[in-house]
C-alpha positions in Angstrom: -20.6 -9.4 13.4 -21.2 -6.3 11.3 -18.2 -6.2 8.8 -19.6 -3.3 6.9 -17.0 -0.7 7.9 -14.0 -3.0 7.7 -11.6 -2.8 4.8 -8.5 -4.9 4.7 -6.1 -6.7 2.4 -4.8 -10.2 2.1 -1.7 -11.7 0.4 -1.9 -14.9 -1.7 1.4 -16.6 -2.3 2.6 -18.6 -5.3 3.8 -22.2 -4.9 6.3 -24.5 -6.6 6.2 -28.3 -6.7 9.6 -29.5 -5.5 8.7 -32.9 -7.1 5.6 -34.3 -8.7 4.8 -38.0 -9.3 1.7 -39.3 -11.1 0.9 -42.7 -9.5 -2.4 -43.6 -10.9 -5.8 -42.5 -12.2 -9.3 -42.6 -10.6 -12.3 -44.0 -12.4 -13.6 -40.4 -12.8 -10.5 -39.5 -14.8 -8.7 -37.5 -12.1 -5.0 -38.4 -11.7 -3.5 -39.5 -8.4 -0.4 -37.5 -7.4 2.4 -37.5 -4.9 4.0 -34.1 -4.7 5.7 -31.7 -2.3 4.3 -28.2 -2.6 6.0 -25.2 -1.0 4.8 -21.6 -0.8 6.9 -18.9 -2.3 7.1 -15.1 -1.5 5.6 -14.1 -4.8 2.1 -12.7 -4.0 -1.2 -11.6 -5.5 -2.9 -9.0 -3.3 -6.6 -8.8 -2.6 -8.3 -5.8 -1.1 -11.7 -6.3 0.6 -14.3 -3.6 1.1 -17.6 -4.4 2.7 -19.8 -2.1 0.7 -21.8 -2.1 -2.6 -24.2 -4.7 -3.7 -23.7 -8.5 -3.6 -20.3 -9.9 -4.4 -18.2 -7.8 -6.8 -14.7 -8.7 -8.0 -12.4 -6.3 -9.8 -9.3 -7.3 -11.7 -7.6 -5.6 -14.6 -5.5 -8.6 -15.7 -6.7 -9.6 -19.2 -6.3 -13.4 -18.6 -8.4 -13.4 -15.4 -12.0 -14.3 -16.1 -14.6 -11.8 -14.9 -17.7 -12.2 -12.7 -18.9 -15.6 -11.6 -16.3 -17.4 -13.6 -13.6 -16.1 -11.3 -12.4 -18.3 -8.5 -12.3 -15.3 -6.2 -16.0 -14.8 -6.8 -16.7 -18.5 -6.3 -14.8 -18.6 -3.1 -16.7 -15.6 -1.7 -20.0 -17.0 -2.7 -19.1 -20.4 -1.2 -18.1 -18.7 2.1 -21.4 -16.7 2.1 -23.5 -19.8 1.6 -21.7 -21.7 4.4 -21.8 -18.6 6.7 -25.6 -18.3 6.4 -26.1 -22.1 6.6 -24.0 -22.8 9.7 -24.1 -19.4 11.6 -26.5 -16.6 12.3 -24.3 -14.2 10.3 -24.7 -13.0 6.7 -21.9 -11.9 4.4 -23.9 -9.1 2.9 -22.1 -7.0 0.3 -18.3 -7.3 -0.4 -16.2 -5.8 -3.1 -12.8 -7.6 -3.8 -10.1 -6.0 -5.8 -7.5 -8.5 -7.1 -4.0 -7.1 -8.0 -2.6 -10.0 -10.0 1.1 -10.5 -9.8 1.5 -14.3 -10.1 1.4 -15.3 -13.8 -1.7 -17.2 -15.1 -1.3 -20.7 -16.5 2.2 -21.0 -15.1 1.8 -23.9 -12.6 2.3 -21.6 -9.7 -1.1 -21.9 -8.2 -2.1 -18.3 -8.3 -5.8 -18.8 -8.9 -6.0 -21.5 -6.2 -4.1 -19.3 -3.8 -6.4 -16.3 -4.5 -9.4 -18.5 -3.6 -7.9 -19.7 -0.4 -7.0 -16.2 0.5 -10.6 -15.2 0.2 -11.8 -18.0 2.5 -9.1 -17.2 5.1 -9.7 -13.5 5.0 -13.5 -13.7 5.2 -13.2 -16.2 8.0 -11.0 -13.7 9.9 -13.3 -10.8 9.2 -16.3 -12.7 10.6 -14.6 -13.8 13.8 -13.3 -17.2 12.7 -16.7 -19.0 12.6 -15.0 -22.0 10.8 -12.0 -24.1 11.9 -9.3 -25.0 9.5 -10.7 -28.4 8.6 -14.0 -26.8 7.5 -12.1 -24.2 5.5 -10.2 -27.0 3.8 -13.4 -28.8 3.0 -14.8 -25.7 1.4 -11.5 -25.2 -0.4 -11.6 -28.6 -2.0 -15.0 -27.7 -3.6 -13.1 -25.0 -5.5 -10.1 -27.0 -6.7 -7.6 -29.7 -5.7 -4.8 -27.2 -5.0 -6.9 -24.8 -2.9 -6.6 -26.8 0.5 -2.8 -26.5 0.3 -3.1 -22.7 0.5 -5.3 -23.0 3.5 -2.5 -25.0 5.2 0.0 -22.3 4.0 3.1 -24.4 4.7 5.2 -27.0 2.8 3.1 -30.1 2.4 3.4 -33.6 1.0 0.2 -34.0 -1.0 -1.4 -37.2 -2.1 -4.7 -38.2 -3.7 -5.6 -35.6 -6.3 -3.7 -33.2 -4.1 -6.2 -32.9 -1.2 -4.5 -35.1 1.4 -1.9 -33.0 3.0 0.9 -33.8 5.4 2.9 -30.7 6.6 6.7 -31.1 6.0 8.8 -29.5 8.8 12.5 -28.9 9.1 13.3 -27.8 5.6 16.0 -25.2 5.4 15.4 -21.8 3.7 16.5 -21.7 0.0 16.7 -18.9 -2.6 15.1 -19.7 -5.9 14.7 -18.1 -9.3 11.4 -18.6 -11.2 11.4 -18.1 -14.9 8.1 -17.7 -16.7 8.4 -17.9 -20.5 5.1 -16.0 -21.0 3.3 -19.2 -22.2 0.0 -20.4 -20.7 -0.1 -24.2 -20.2 -3.4 -26.1 -20.1 -3.2 -28.5 -17.2 -6.1 -30.5 -18.6 -4.2 -30.9 -21.9 -1.0 -32.0 -20.1 -2.8 -34.7 -18.1 -4.8 -35.9 -21.2 -1.5 -36.5 -23.0 0.4 -38.1 -20.1 1.4 -41.7 -20.7 1.0 -43.3 -17.3 3.1 -46.3 -18.5 6.2 -44.0 -18.6 5.8 -42.5 -15.1 7.9 -45.1 -13.4 7.9 -45.2 -9.6 9.0 -48.4 -7.7 6.6 -47.8 -4.9 4.3 -45.1 -3.6 6.3 -42.7 -1.4 5.5 -42.3 2.2 6.1 -39.3 4.3 8.6 -41.1 6.6 10.8 -41.7 3.5 11.7 -38.1 3.6 13.5 -38.1 6.9 16.7 -36.2 6.5 15.8 -35.0 3.0 17.2 -31.7 1.8 15.3 -29.5 -0.7 17.6 -30.6 -3.4 16.8 -34.2 -2.7 13.1 -33.6 -3.3 13.8 -31.8 -6.6 15.8 -34.8 -7.8 12.7 -36.9 -7.6 11.6 -35.1 -10.8 8.3 -34.0 -12.2 6.4 -36.6 -14.4 4.5 -33.8 -16.2 7.7 -32.5 -17.8 7.7 -35.3 -20.4 4.5 -33.8 -21.9 4.9 -30.1 -21.3 8.5 -29.8 -22.6 7.5 -31.5 -25.9 4.2 -29.6 -26.5 5.5 -26.3 -25.3 9.1 -25.7 -26.6 9.3 -22.4 -24.9 9.2 -24.2 -21.5 12.0 -26.5 -22.6 14.0 -23.5 -23.7 13.5 -21.7 -20.4 14.6 -24.8 -18.4 17.7 -25.2 -20.6 18.5 -21.5 -20.0 18.4 -21.9 -16.3 20.6 -25.0 -16.4 23.1 -23.2 -18.7 23.3 -20.3 -16.2 24.3 -22.7 -13.4 21.1 -23.0 -11.5 20.8 -26.1 -9.3 18.0 -28.7 -9.3 16.0 -27.1 -12.1 12.4 -28.3 -12.2 9.1 -27.3 -13.8 6.4 -26.3 -11.3 3.1 -28.2 -11.7 2.2 -28.6 -15.3 4.2 -25.5 -16.2 4.9 -23.2 -17.8 7.1 -21.7 -15.0 10.4 -23.4 -14.3 12.6 -22.7 -11.3 16.1 -23.3 -10.0 17.6 -23.3 -6.6 20.6 -21.2 -5.4 22.7 -21.4 -2.3 22.7 -17.6 -1.8 20.3 -15.0 -3.1 23.0 -12.9 -4.8 23.8 -15.8 -7.1 20.1 -16.0 -8.1 20.0 -12.2 -8.8 23.1 -12.5 -11.0 21.5 -15.1 -13.1 18.3 -13.1 -13.2 20.2 -10.2 -14.6 21.4 -12.3 -17.5 18.0 -13.9 -18.2 16.1 -10.6 -18.1 18.0 -9.6 -21.3 15.9 -12.3 -23.0 12.8 -10.5 -24.4 9.5 -11.8 -23.3 10.6 -13.8 -20.2 9.5 -12.8 -16.7 12.0 -13.5 -13.9 11.4 -13.6 -10.2 13.9 -14.0 -7.4 12.7 -15.0 -4.0 12.7 -17.7 -1.4 10.8 -20.8 -0.4 8.6 -20.1 2.6 9.6 -23.0 4.8 
C-alpha cells in the first residue's frame, strides 16, 4: 500500500480506574494489580500526514517530551519496524501532530492512549496487516496500560495491567473529573506503597463481578490513594471538594492526580462543575464512561 497521499486523524480517549487493588510484586519490582479500567470521552487528537522525512512528531504541550522520548514517536517507530519485518510494506515518512487535551501526570492514561492510537491508526492506514493480538503485543512493549487502549472497552486488568478481560453490561454513567494541576510520579507512588496495608482477602476473579453496578466497583477502592493523598495534598483537597459537592463514589484514577465522581444525570455533574470551576487552578471535565 502507498499511504503517501493519505491524511487522517485519530482520537485517543482518557481512562479512569473504577477500582485498583495492588496484590503483589514481581521479582523485577513491578507491582501486580487488579483493576477495572474504563474509557472516557475526553480525547487527545492525532493528525497523520504521510509526507516529510522519517518519523516526525509535533506537539506544543510543554509537558510532552519531544522527539524520540515521546511515546507517539516510539509507537510509530515500533509499528514501522514490525511492518518491514513481517510484511512487504514500509512505513516511509509520517508526520504526526498531537493536540494534547488530556492532562499529563494525571492517572488518566493520556500518553498510553496516544501510543495505542498510533498503532491502531497506522494499522488501518496500511490495510490491517496486524490482528488485535499482535497490536496488543506491540502495545505492551510501550507500556503496561497501552494494551487496554487497543481493546478500547471497559476491562478487568490483572498482572501489571496486561491481562485483559472485557467487562460487558455496564450501564452508562455521567462523571466529573477534577484535575488539580499537579503532576504525580507513578514510580514514586509505587515506591512508597506499603504492601502490608493493601488488604484484600482474596484475588478477585472476573465472575465475582456478576451483577455489579459501576458504583460497586468504585467502592472496592484504590490502594494507591493512601500514598498519593498524603504526598500530594492538592489531590486530597480535590477529592474532598468533590465529596462536599455531593458527588457519588469519588475515587482517584490510577496513581493520580485526577479524581472523579459519578452522577446519576449529566446536569447534576455540570452544576457541580460550575461550582468547582470557581476554584483557581483546577481543571474540570464533565463527560461519560464509554461502556
